CHARMM internal coordinates of N, CA and C (Angstrom, degrees):
IC EDIT
DIST 1 N 1 CA 1.4369
DIST 1 CA 1 C 1.5346
ANGL 1 N 1 CA 1 C 109.37
DIST 1 C 2 N 1.3034
ANGL 1 CA 1 C 2 N 115.84
DIHE 1 N 1 CA 1 C 2 N 138.83
DIST 2 N 2 CA 1.4620
ANGL 1 C 2 N 2 CA 121.57
DIHE 1 CA 1 C 2 N 2 CA -178.16
DIST 2 CA 2 C 1.5280
ANGL 2 N 2 CA 2 C 108.71
DIHE 1 C 2 N 2 CA 2 C -97.73
DIST 2 C 3 N 1.3304
ANGL 2 CA 2 C 3 N 115.67
DIHE 2 N 2 CA 2 C 3 N 113.11
DIST 3 N 3 CA 1.4625
ANGL 2 C 3 N 3 CA 119.41
DIHE 2 CA 2 C 3 N 3 CA 177.37
DIST 3 CA 3 C 1.5305
ANGL 3 N 3 CA 3 C 109.53
DIHE 2 C 3 N 3 CA 3 C -91.45
DIST 3 C 4 N 1.3242
ANGL 3 CA 3 C 4 N 116.80
DIHE 3 N 3 CA 3 C 4 N 179.35
DIST 4 N 4 CA 1.4591
ANGL 3 C 4 N 4 CA 121.14
DIHE 3 CA 3 C 4 N 4 CA -175.89
DIST 4 CA 4 C 1.5239
ANGL 4 N 4 CA 4 C 111.97
DIHE 3 C 4 N 4 CA 4 C -61.35
DIST 4 C 5 N 1.3117
ANGL 4 CA 4 C 5 N 117.54
DIHE 4 N 4 CA 4 C 5 N -44.96
DIST 5 N 5 CA 1.4644
ANGL 4 C 5 N 5 CA 121.13
DIHE 4 CA 4 C 5 N 5 CA -179.05
DIST 5 CA 5 C 1.5302
ANGL 5 N 5 CA 5 C 110.62
DIHE 4 C 5 N 5 CA 5 C -61.88
DIST 5 C 6 N 1.3076
ANGL 5 CA 5 C 6 N 117.03
DIHE 5 N 5 CA 5 C 6 N -44.20
DIST 6 N 6 CA 1.4643
ANGL 5 C 6 N 6 CA 121.87
DIHE 5 CA 5 C 6 N 6 CA 178.74
DIST 6 CA 6 C 1.5307
ANGL 6 N 6 CA 6 C 110.13
DIHE 5 C 6 N 6 CA 6 C -65.35
DIST 6 C 7 N 1.3145
ANGL 6 CA 6 C 7 N 118.23
DIHE 6 N 6 CA 6 C 7 N -40.79
DIST 7 N 7 CA 1.4724
ANGL 6 C 7 N 7 CA 122.23
DIHE 6 CA 6 C 7 N 7 CA 179.75
DIST 7 CA 7 C 1.5214
ANGL 7 N 7 CA 7 C 110.87
DIHE 6 C 7 N 7 CA 7 C -62.77
DIST 7 C 8 N 1.3201
ANGL 7 CA 7 C 8 N 117.08
DIHE 7 N 7 CA 7 C 8 N -41.96
DIST 8 N 8 CA 1.4561
ANGL 7 C 8 N 8 CA 120.23
DIHE 7 CA 7 C 8 N 8 CA 178.77
DIST 8 CA 8 C 1.5282
ANGL 8 N 8 CA 8 C 110.69
DIHE 7 C 8 N 8 CA 8 C -64.05
DIST 8 C 9 N 1.3271
ANGL 8 CA 8 C 9 N 116.14
DIHE 8 N 8 CA 8 C 9 N -42.15
DIST 9 N 9 CA 1.4588
ANGL 8 C 9 N 9 CA 120.07
DIHE 8 CA 8 C 9 N 9 CA 177.73
DIST 9 CA 9 C 1.5306
ANGL 9 N 9 CA 9 C 110.53
DIHE 8 C 9 N 9 CA 9 C -63.87
DIST 9 C 10 N 1.3354
ANGL 9 CA 9 C 10 N 117.00
DIHE 9 N 9 CA 9 C 10 N -46.03
DIST 10 N 10 CA 1.4615
ANGL 9 C 10 N 10 CA 120.71
DIHE 9 CA 9 C 10 N 10 CA -179.80
DIST 10 CA 10 C 1.5235
ANGL 10 N 10 CA 10 C 111.97
DIHE 9 C 10 N 10 CA 10 C -59.54
DIST 10 C 11 N 1.3091
ANGL 10 CA 10 C 11 N 117.73
DIHE 10 N 10 CA 10 C 11 N -40.08
DIST 11 N 11 CA 1.4731
ANGL 10 C 11 N 11 CA 120.90
DIHE 10 CA 10 C 11 N 11 CA 177.79
DIST 11 CA 11 C 1.5223
ANGL 11 N 11 CA 11 C 110.38
DIHE 10 C 11 N 11 CA 11 C -56.31
DIST 11 C 12 N 1.3197
ANGL 11 CA 11 C 12 N 116.04
DIHE 11 N 11 CA 11 C 12 N -50.05
DIST 12 N 12 CA 1.4689
ANGL 11 C 12 N 12 CA 119.70
DIHE 11 CA 11 C 12 N 12 CA -179.40
DIST 12 CA 12 C 1.5241
ANGL 12 N 12 CA 12 C 111.17
DIHE 11 C 12 N 12 CA 12 C -65.66
DIST 12 C 13 N 1.3162
ANGL 12 CA 12 C 13 N 116.20
DIHE 12 N 12 CA 12 C 13 N -45.32
DIST 13 N 13 CA 1.4600
ANGL 12 C 13 N 13 CA 121.47
DIHE 12 CA 12 C 13 N 13 CA -175.80
DIST 13 CA 13 C 1.5261
ANGL 13 N 13 CA 13 C 111.85
DIHE 12 C 13 N 13 CA 13 C -65.54
DIST 13 C 14 N 1.3208
ANGL 13 CA 13 C 14 N 117.71
DIHE 13 N 13 CA 13 C 14 N -46.40
DIST 14 N 14 CA 1.4585
ANGL 13 C 14 N 14 CA 121.03
DIHE 13 CA 13 C 14 N 14 CA -179.07
DIST 14 CA 14 C 1.5291
ANGL 14 N 14 CA 14 C 111.14
DIHE 13 C 14 N 14 CA 14 C -65.53
DIST 14 C 15 N 1.3164
ANGL 14 CA 14 C 15 N 117.37
DIHE 14 N 14 CA 14 C 15 N -37.23
DIST 15 N 15 CA 1.4645
ANGL 14 C 15 N 15 CA 120.38
DIHE 14 CA 14 C 15 N 15 CA 175.98
DIST 15 CA 15 C 1.5319
ANGL 15 N 15 CA 15 C 110.64
DIHE 14 C 15 N 15 CA 15 C -62.62
DIST 15 C 16 N 1.3212
ANGL 15 CA 15 C 16 N 117.65
DIHE 15 N 15 CA 15 C 16 N -40.07
DIST 16 N 16 CA 1.4639
ANGL 15 C 16 N 16 CA 119.89
DIHE 15 CA 15 C 16 N 16 CA -179.54
DIST 16 CA 16 C 1.5315
ANGL 16 N 16 CA 16 C 111.06
DIHE 15 C 16 N 16 CA 16 C -66.43
DIST 16 C 17 N 1.3215
ANGL 16 CA 16 C 17 N 117.31
DIHE 16 N 16 CA 16 C 17 N -37.96
DIST 17 N 17 CA 1.4648
ANGL 16 C 17 N 17 CA 120.53
DIHE 16 CA 16 C 17 N 17 CA 177.73
DIST 17 CA 17 C 1.5256
ANGL 17 N 17 CA 17 C 110.00
DIHE 16 C 17 N 17 CA 17 C -64.43
DIST 17 C 18 N 1.3249
ANGL 17 CA 17 C 18 N 117.11
DIHE 17 N 17 CA 17 C 18 N -44.87
DIST 18 N 18 CA 1.4697
ANGL 17 C 18 N 18 CA 118.68
DIHE 17 CA 17 C 18 N 18 CA -178.54
DIST 18 CA 18 C 1.5227
ANGL 18 N 18 CA 18 C 110.83
DIHE 17 C 18 N 18 CA 18 C -62.60
DIST 18 C 19 N 1.3142
ANGL 18 CA 18 C 19 N 117.78
DIHE 18 N 18 CA 18 C 19 N -38.75
DIST 19 N 19 CA 1.4677
ANGL 18 C 19 N 19 CA 120.21
DIHE 18 CA 18 C 19 N 19 CA 178.29
DIST 19 CA 19 C 1.5215
ANGL 19 N 19 CA 19 C 111.05
DIHE 18 C 19 N 19 CA 19 C -62.87
DIST 19 C 20 N 1.3291
ANGL 19 CA 19 C 20 N 116.99
DIHE 19 N 19 CA 19 C 20 N -41.13
DIST 20 N 20 CA 1.4660
ANGL 19 C 20 N 20 CA 121.20
DIHE 19 CA 19 C 20 N 20 CA 178.85
DIST 20 CA 20 C 1.5293
ANGL 20 N 20 CA 20 C 111.52
DIHE 19 C 20 N 20 CA 20 C -62.85
DIST 20 C 21 N 1.3218
ANGL 20 CA 20 C 21 N 116.63
DIHE 20 N 20 CA 20 C 21 N -29.77
DIST 21 N 21 CA 1.4646
ANGL 20 C 21 N 21 CA 121.27
DIHE 20 CA 20 C 21 N 21 CA -176.26
DIST 21 CA 21 C 1.5350
ANGL 21 N 21 CA 21 C 112.23
DIHE 20 C 21 N 21 CA 21 C -100.68
DIST 21 C 22 N 1.3094
ANGL 21 CA 21 C 22 N 117.70
DIHE 21 N 21 CA 21 C 22 N 20.20
DIST 22 N 22 CA 1.4695
ANGL 21 C 22 N 22 CA 123.13
DIHE 21 CA 21 C 22 N 22 CA 177.14
DIST 22 CA 22 C 1.5277
ANGL 22 N 22 CA 22 C 112.18
DIHE 21 C 22 N 22 CA 22 C 61.51
DIST 22 C 23 N 1.3229
ANGL 22 CA 22 C 23 N 114.78
DIHE 22 N 22 CA 22 C 23 N 45.40
DIST 23 N 23 CA 1.4624
ANGL 22 C 23 N 23 CA 121.18
DIHE 22 CA 22 C 23 N 23 CA 177.05
DIST 23 CA 23 C 1.5263
ANGL 23 N 23 CA 23 C 107.59
DIHE 22 C 23 N 23 CA 23 C -136.16
DIST 23 C 24 N 1.3409
ANGL 23 CA 23 C 24 N 115.26
DIHE 23 N 23 CA 23 C 24 N 173.25
DIST 24 N 24 CA 1.4571
ANGL 23 C 24 N 24 CA 120.17
DIHE 23 CA 23 C 24 N 24 CA -177.80
DIST 24 CA 24 C 1.5235
ANGL 24 N 24 CA 24 C 108.60
DIHE 23 C 24 N 24 CA 24 C -144.77
DIST 24 C 25 N 1.3075
ANGL 24 CA 24 C 25 N 116.67
DIHE 24 N 24 CA 24 C 25 N 136.98
DIST 25 N 25 CA 1.4563
ANGL 24 C 25 N 25 CA 121.92
DIHE 24 CA 24 C 25 N 25 CA 176.83
DIST 25 CA 25 C 1.5222
ANGL 25 N 25 CA 25 C 108.38
DIHE 24 C 25 N 25 CA 25 C -80.65
DIST 25 C 26 N 1.3262
ANGL 25 CA 25 C 26 N 116.45
DIHE 25 N 25 CA 25 C 26 N 120.11
DIST 26 N 26 CA 1.4652
ANGL 25 C 26 N 26 CA 121.67
DIHE 25 CA 25 C 26 N 26 CA 175.75
DIST 26 CA 26 C 1.5258
ANGL 26 N 26 CA 26 C 110.91
DIHE 25 C 26 N 26 CA 26 C -89.57
DIST 26 C 27 N 1.3225
ANGL 26 CA 26 C 27 N 115.61
DIHE 26 N 26 CA 26 C 27 N -35.67
DIST 27 N 27 CA 1.4730
ANGL 26 C 27 N 27 CA 120.78
DIHE 26 CA 26 C 27 N 27 CA 178.47
DIST 27 CA 27 C 1.5149
ANGL 27 N 27 CA 27 C 108.30
DIHE 26 C 27 N 27 CA 27 C -154.34
DIST 27 C 28 N 1.3117
ANGL 27 CA 27 C 28 N 114.47
DIHE 27 N 27 CA 27 C 28 N 147.69
DIST 28 N 28 CA 1.4633
ANGL 27 C 28 N 28 CA 120.02
DIHE 27 CA 27 C 28 N 28 CA 177.68
DIST 28 CA 28 C 1.5216
ANGL 28 N 28 CA 28 C 108.02
DIHE 27 C 28 N 28 CA 28 C -137.62
DIST 28 C 29 N 1.3129
ANGL 28 CA 28 C 29 N 115.02
DIHE 28 N 28 CA 28 C 29 N 136.42
DIST 29 N 29 CA 1.4609
ANGL 28 C 29 N 29 CA 120.74
DIHE 28 CA 28 C 29 N 29 CA 177.59
DIST 29 CA 29 C 1.5157
ANGL 29 N 29 CA 29 C 108.82
DIHE 28 C 29 N 29 CA 29 C -131.90
DIST 29 C 30 N 1.3129
ANGL 29 CA 29 C 30 N 115.81
DIHE 29 N 29 CA 29 C 30 N 125.85
DIST 30 N 30 CA 1.4608
ANGL 29 C 30 N 30 CA 120.23
DIHE 29 CA 29 C 30 N 30 CA -178.67
DIST 30 CA 30 C 1.5240
ANGL 30 N 30 CA 30 C 108.32
DIHE 29 C 30 N 30 CA 30 C -126.42
DIST 30 C 31 N 1.3191
ANGL 30 CA 30 C 31 N 114.78
DIHE 30 N 30 CA 30 C 31 N 127.27
DIST 31 N 31 CA 1.4641
ANGL 30 C 31 N 31 CA 121.32
DIHE 30 CA 30 C 31 N 31 CA 172.54
DIST 31 CA 31 C 1.5271
ANGL 31 N 31 CA 31 C 107.03
DIHE 30 C 31 N 31 CA 31 C -118.88
DIST 31 C 32 N 1.2935
ANGL 31 CA 31 C 32 N 117.38
DIHE 31 N 31 CA 31 C 32 N -179.12
DIST 32 N 32 CA 1.4700
ANGL 31 C 32 N 32 CA 120.17
DIHE 31 CA 31 C 32 N 32 CA -173.88
DIST 32 CA 32 C 1.5234
ANGL 32 N 32 CA 32 C 114.10
DIHE 31 C 32 N 32 CA 32 C -60.96
DIST 32 C 33 N 1.3241
ANGL 32 CA 32 C 33 N 117.46
DIHE 32 N 32 CA 32 C 33 N -25.21
DIST 33 N 33 CA 1.4644
ANGL 32 C 33 N 33 CA 119.02
DIHE 32 CA 32 C 33 N 33 CA -173.64
DIST 33 CA 33 C 1.5180
ANGL 33 N 33 CA 33 C 115.57
DIHE 32 C 33 N 33 CA 33 C -114.75
DIST 33 C 34 N 1.3241
ANGL 33 CA 33 C 34 N 118.54
DIHE 33 N 33 CA 33 C 34 N -10.60
DIST 34 N 34 CA 1.4582
ANGL 33 C 34 N 34 CA 118.44
DIHE 33 CA 33 C 34 N 34 CA -178.14
DIST 34 CA 34 C 1.5310
ANGL 34 N 34 CA 34 C 112.57
DIHE 33 C 34 N 34 CA 34 C -163.46
DIST 34 C 35 N 1.3310
ANGL 34 CA 34 C 35 N 113.89
DIHE 34 N 34 CA 34 C 35 N 172.79
DIST 35 N 35 CA 1.4658
ANGL 34 C 35 N 35 CA 122.10
DIHE 34 CA 34 C 35 N 35 CA -176.45
DIST 35 CA 35 C 1.5233
ANGL 35 N 35 CA 35 C 108.62
DIHE 34 C 35 N 35 CA 35 C -127.08
DIST 35 C 36 N 1.3349
ANGL 35 CA 35 C 36 N 116.36
DIHE 35 N 35 CA 35 C 36 N 138.14
DIST 36 N 36 CA 1.4626
ANGL 35 C 36 N 36 CA 122.28
DIHE 35 CA 35 C 36 N 36 CA 172.31
DIST 36 CA 36 C 1.5188
ANGL 36 N 36 CA 36 C 108.31
DIHE 35 C 36 N 36 CA 36 C -116.82
DIST 36 C 37 N 1.3391
ANGL 36 CA 36 C 37 N 116.48
DIHE 36 N 36 CA 36 C 37 N 136.50
DIST 37 N 37 CA 1.4585
ANGL 36 C 37 N 37 CA 121.77
DIHE 36 CA 36 C 37 N 37 CA 176.66
DIST 37 CA 37 C 1.5197
ANGL 37 N 37 CA 37 C 110.01
DIHE 36 C 37 N 37 CA 37 C -128.09
DIST 37 C 38 N 1.3189
ANGL 37 CA 37 C 38 N 115.91
DIHE 37 N 37 CA 37 C 38 N 138.58
DIST 38 N 38 CA 1.4593
ANGL 37 C 38 N 38 CA 122.12
DIHE 37 CA 37 C 38 N 38 CA 169.74
DIST 38 CA 38 C 1.5239
ANGL 38 N 38 CA 38 C 104.96
DIHE 37 C 38 N 38 CA 38 C -113.42
DIST 38 C 39 N 1.3339
ANGL 38 CA 38 C 39 N 116.08
DIHE 38 N 38 CA 38 C 39 N 120.11
DIST 39 N 39 CA 1.4587
ANGL 38 C 39 N 39 CA 120.98
DIHE 38 CA 38 C 39 N 39 CA -172.56
DIST 39 CA 39 C 1.5168
ANGL 39 N 39 CA 39 C 112.00
DIHE 38 C 39 N 39 CA 39 C -119.80
DIST 39 C 40 N 1.3048
ANGL 39 CA 39 C 40 N 115.46
DIHE 39 N 39 CA 39 C 40 N 151.16
DIST 40 N 40 CA 1.4667
ANGL 39 C 40 N 40 CA 123.01
DIHE 39 CA 39 C 40 N 40 CA 166.29
DIST 40 CA 40 C 1.5220
ANGL 40 N 40 CA 40 C 104.46
DIHE 39 C 40 N 40 CA 40 C -115.61
DIST 40 C 41 N 1.3224
ANGL 40 CA 40 C 41 N 116.52
DIHE 40 N 40 CA 40 C 41 N 138.06
DIST 41 N 41 CA 1.4515
ANGL 40 C 41 N 41 CA 117.97
DIHE 40 CA 40 C 41 N 41 CA -177.77
DIST 41 CA 41 C 1.5148
ANGL 41 N 41 CA 41 C 111.24
DIHE 40 C 41 N 41 CA 41 C -139.65
DIST 41 C 42 N 1.3079
ANGL 41 CA 41 C 42 N 114.74
DIHE 41 N 41 CA 41 C 42 N 155.19
DIST 42 N 42 CA 1.4577
ANGL 41 C 42 N 42 CA 123.41
DIHE 41 CA 41 C 42 N 42 CA 178.28
DIST 42 CA 42 C 1.5334
ANGL 42 N 42 CA 42 C 108.28
DIHE 41 C 42 N 42 CA 42 C -71.47
DIST 42 C 43 N 1.3426
ANGL 42 CA 42 C 43 N 118.34
DIHE 42 N 42 CA 42 C 43 N 147.84
DIST 43 N 43 CA 1.4685
ANGL 42 C 43 N 43 CA 120.03
DIHE 42 CA 42 C 43 N 43 CA 179.46
DIST 43 CA 43 C 1.5392
ANGL 43 N 43 CA 43 C 114.03
DIHE 42 C 43 N 43 CA 43 C -56.63
DIST 43 C 44 N 1.3045
ANGL 43 CA 43 C 44 N 117.35
DIHE 43 N 43 CA 43 C 44 N -25.93
DIST 44 N 44 CA 1.4672
ANGL 43 C 44 N 44 CA 119.50
DIHE 43 CA 43 C 44 N 44 CA -179.40
DIST 44 CA 44 C 1.5305
ANGL 44 N 44 CA 44 C 112.98
DIHE 43 C 44 N 44 CA 44 C -89.89
DIST 44 C 45 N 1.3236
ANGL 44 CA 44 C 45 N 117.55
DIHE 44 N 44 CA 44 C 45 N 1.97
DIST 45 N 45 CA 1.4653
ANGL 44 C 45 N 45 CA 120.48
DIHE 44 CA 44 C 45 N 45 CA 179.13
DIST 45 CA 45 C 1.5220
ANGL 45 N 45 CA 45 C 109.49
DIHE 44 C 45 N 45 CA 45 C -65.03
DIST 45 C 46 N 1.3092
ANGL 45 CA 45 C 46 N 115.64
DIHE 45 N 45 CA 45 C 46 N 132.75
DIST 46 N 46 CA 1.4625
ANGL 45 C 46 N 46 CA 122.03
DIHE 45 CA 45 C 46 N 46 CA 177.27
DIST 46 CA 46 C 1.5373
ANGL 46 N 46 CA 46 C 107.19
DIHE 45 C 46 N 46 CA 46 C -82.88
DIST 46 C 47 N 1.3362
ANGL 46 CA 46 C 47 N 116.54
DIHE 46 N 46 CA 46 C 47 N 96.00
DIST 47 N 47 CA 1.4689
ANGL 46 C 47 N 47 CA 120.60
DIHE 46 CA 46 C 47 N 47 CA -174.48
DIST 47 CA 47 C 1.5233
ANGL 47 N 47 CA 47 C 114.29
DIHE 46 C 47 N 47 CA 47 C -61.06
DIST 47 C 48 N 1.3353
ANGL 47 CA 47 C 48 N 119.68
DIHE 47 N 47 CA 47 C 48 N -44.57
DIST 48 N 48 CA 1.4737
ANGL 47 C 48 N 48 CA 117.79
DIHE 47 CA 47 C 48 N 48 CA 178.31
DIST 48 CA 48 C 1.5314
ANGL 48 N 48 CA 48 C 112.19
DIHE 47 C 48 N 48 CA 48 C -58.67
DIST 48 C 49 N 1.3278
ANGL 48 CA 48 C 49 N 117.22
DIHE 48 N 48 CA 48 C 49 N -39.83
DIST 49 N 49 CA 1.4598
ANGL 48 C 49 N 49 CA 120.60
DIHE 48 CA 48 C 49 N 49 CA 178.94
DIST 49 CA 49 C 1.5304
ANGL 49 N 49 CA 49 C 110.43
DIHE 48 C 49 N 49 CA 49 C -66.61
DIST 49 C 50 N 1.3229
ANGL 49 CA 49 C 50 N 117.19
DIHE 49 N 49 CA 49 C 50 N -43.21
DIST 50 N 50 CA 1.4623
ANGL 49 C 50 N 50 CA 121.12
DIHE 49 CA 49 C 50 N 50 CA 179.28
DIST 50 CA 50 C 1.5242
ANGL 50 N 50 CA 50 C 110.45
DIHE 49 C 50 N 50 CA 50 C -60.34
DIST 50 C 51 N 1.3106
ANGL 50 CA 50 C 51 N 116.70
DIHE 50 N 50 CA 50 C 51 N -49.13
DIST 51 N 51 CA 1.4685
ANGL 50 C 51 N 51 CA 120.68
DIHE 50 CA 50 C 51 N 51 CA -178.91
DIST 51 CA 51 C 1.5233
ANGL 51 N 51 CA 51 C 110.89
DIHE 50 C 51 N 51 CA 51 C -63.25
DIST 51 C 52 N 1.3199
ANGL 51 CA 51 C 52 N 116.55
DIHE 51 N 51 CA 51 C 52 N -41.67
DIST 52 N 52 CA 1.4667
ANGL 51 C 52 N 52 CA 120.46
DIHE 51 CA 51 C 52 N 52 CA 178.34
DIST 52 CA 52 C 1.5264
ANGL 52 N 52 CA 52 C 110.47
DIHE 51 C 52 N 52 CA 52 C -60.47
DIST 52 C 53 N 1.3131
ANGL 52 CA 52 C 53 N 117.09
DIHE 52 N 52 CA 52 C 53 N -44.44
DIST 53 N 53 CA 1.4637
ANGL 52 C 53 N 53 CA 120.57
DIHE 52 CA 52 C 53 N 53 CA -179.95
DIST 53 CA 53 C 1.5262
ANGL 53 N 53 CA 53 C 111.12
DIHE 52 C 53 N 53 CA 53 C -65.64
DIST 53 C 54 N 1.3213
ANGL 53 CA 53 C 54 N 117.15
DIHE 53 N 53 CA 53 C 54 N -42.59
DIST 54 N 54 CA 1.4673
ANGL 53 C 54 N 54 CA 120.24
DIHE 53 CA 53 C 54 N 54 CA -179.61
DIST 54 CA 54 C 1.5235
ANGL 54 N 54 CA 54 C 111.36
DIHE 53 C 54 N 54 CA 54 C -65.41
DIST 54 C 55 N 1.3157
ANGL 54 CA 54 C 55 N 117.24
DIHE 54 N 54 CA 54 C 55 N -48.57
DIST 55 N 55 CA 1.4624
ANGL 54 C 55 N 55 CA 120.67
DIHE 54 CA 54 C 55 N 55 CA -177.61
DIST 55 CA 55 C 1.5136
ANGL 55 N 55 CA 55 C 111.63
DIHE 54 C 55 N 55 CA 55 C -71.18
DIST 55 C 56 N 1.3108
ANGL 55 CA 55 C 56 N 116.40
DIHE 55 N 55 CA 55 C 56 N -43.94
DIST 56 N 56 CA 1.4641
ANGL 55 C 56 N 56 CA 120.21
DIHE 55 CA 55 C 56 N 56 CA -178.54
DIST 56 CA 56 C 1.5087
ANGL 56 N 56 CA 56 C 112.51
DIHE 55 C 56 N 56 CA 56 C -63.74
DIST 56 C 57 N 1.3096
ANGL 56 CA 56 C 57 N 115.57
DIHE 56 N 56 CA 56 C 57 N -45.82
DIST 57 N 57 CA 1.4638
ANGL 56 C 57 N 57 CA 120.02
DIHE 56 CA 56 C 57 N 57 CA -178.51
DIST 57 CA 57 C 1.5180
ANGL 57 N 57 CA 57 C 111.33
DIHE 56 C 57 N 57 CA 57 C -64.89
DIST 57 C 58 N 1.3118
ANGL 57 CA 57 C 58 N 116.12
DIHE 57 N 57 CA 57 C 58 N -45.93
DIST 58 N 58 CA 1.4595
ANGL 57 C 58 N 58 CA 118.25
DIHE 57 CA 57 C 58 N 58 CA -177.31
DIST 58 CA 58 C 1.5289
ANGL 58 N 58 CA 58 C 111.01
DIHE 57 C 58 N 58 CA 58 C -68.08
DIST 58 C 59 N 1.3164
ANGL 58 CA 58 C 59 N 117.87
DIHE 58 N 58 CA 58 C 59 N -36.41
DIST 59 N 59 CA 1.4763
ANGL 58 C 59 N 59 CA 120.31
DIHE 58 CA 58 C 59 N 59 CA 178.75
DIST 59 CA 59 C 1.5241
ANGL 59 N 59 CA 59 C 110.59
DIHE 58 C 59 N 59 CA 59 C -66.94
DIST 59 C 60 N 1.3221
ANGL 59 CA 59 C 60 N 117.03
DIHE 59 N 59 CA 59 C 60 N -44.29
DIST 60 N 60 CA 1.4733
ANGL 59 C 60 N 60 CA 120.07
DIHE 59 CA 59 C 60 N 60 CA 179.12
DIST 60 CA 60 C 1.5335
ANGL 60 N 60 CA 60 C 110.65
DIHE 59 C 60 N 60 CA 60 C -60.79
DIST 60 C 61 N 1.3287
ANGL 60 CA 60 C 61 N 115.59
DIHE 60 N 60 CA 60 C 61 N -44.88
DIST 61 N 61 CA 1.4665
ANGL 60 C 61 N 61 CA 119.50
DIHE 60 CA 60 C 61 N 61 CA -179.23
DIST 61 CA 61 C 1.5210
ANGL 61 N 61 CA 61 C 111.37
DIHE 60 C 61 N 61 CA 61 C -66.21
DIST 61 C 62 N 1.3046
ANGL 61 CA 61 C 62 N 115.89
DIHE 61 N 61 CA 61 C 62 N -40.13
DIST 62 N 62 CA 1.4688
ANGL 61 C 62 N 62 CA 119.94
DIHE 61 CA 61 C 62 N 62 CA -178.74
DIST 62 CA 62 C 1.5350
ANGL 62 N 62 CA 62 C 111.23
DIHE 61 C 62 N 62 CA 62 C -65.72
DIST 62 C 63 N 1.3203
ANGL 62 CA 62 C 63 N 115.78
DIHE 62 N 62 CA 62 C 63 N -34.24
DIST 63 N 63 CA 1.4595
ANGL 62 C 63 N 63 CA 118.97
DIHE 62 CA 62 C 63 N 63 CA -179.13
DIST 63 CA 63 C 1.5213
ANGL 63 N 63 CA 63 C 113.52
DIHE 62 C 63 N 63 CA 63 C -76.25
DIST 63 C 64 N 1.3339
ANGL 63 CA 63 C 64 N 116.67
DIHE 63 N 63 CA 63 C 64 N -15.08
DIST 64 N 64 CA 1.4682
ANGL 63 C 64 N 64 CA 119.62
DIHE 63 CA 63 C 64 N 64 CA 177.35
DIST 64 CA 64 C 1.4818
ANGL 64 N 64 CA 64 C 107.03
DIHE 63 C 64 N 64 CA 64 C -84.64
END
COOR INIT
IC SEED 1 N 1 CA 1 C
IC BUILD
């Protein structure tokens, strides 16, 4: 379950990952059980890598 403290951390963390991967968060929605992101990305952005980093990082953090 995603509480307020975790949601605030995820917002910052996911934004930093998107910046590293040449993308930008346009909108983010977090509820207790999941996260929605609307992204804009550069044509050279490696989408599989970006998605892997976003999903992997958030899942690892959520499980801690």
